[in-house]
Steps between C-alpha positions, in 0.01 A plus 500: 500500500803721466795569283650851455459720808727784612539430870729393777522145626254425777647617829808665351645781301656287225318509165283198416582277204157606374658844429725351240234283327673180607234372750143382482231403750232237436177428688565731796164404649602137556875559524527767770836662595643314790376161376613236252141500356365276231701582187480211252831303511496500116509884495780512755696241291463701180647818661777310682617325190534844335719638786226675705466484876173419678411685818337185647854370560596794722534384859488831689192644320349273241323669216313230311354734246838636387752403233802712403786487251758590769643285774573617851357845448 
């Protein structure tokens, strides 16, 4: 549902990882921002084993649709 997009992070001034082409969003309709959603565990596993971070793990504001190739950003 999303890859490259020149924009700030939601609720902030810092640029989103989408600006750098190192983030992707999947199935936004069933994985809304603020929820863990229903991302298939197999997909999450594939990204994690390649060093990507899954937004569904974020405690403060989960983002179940989101994966990114940057940690702690």
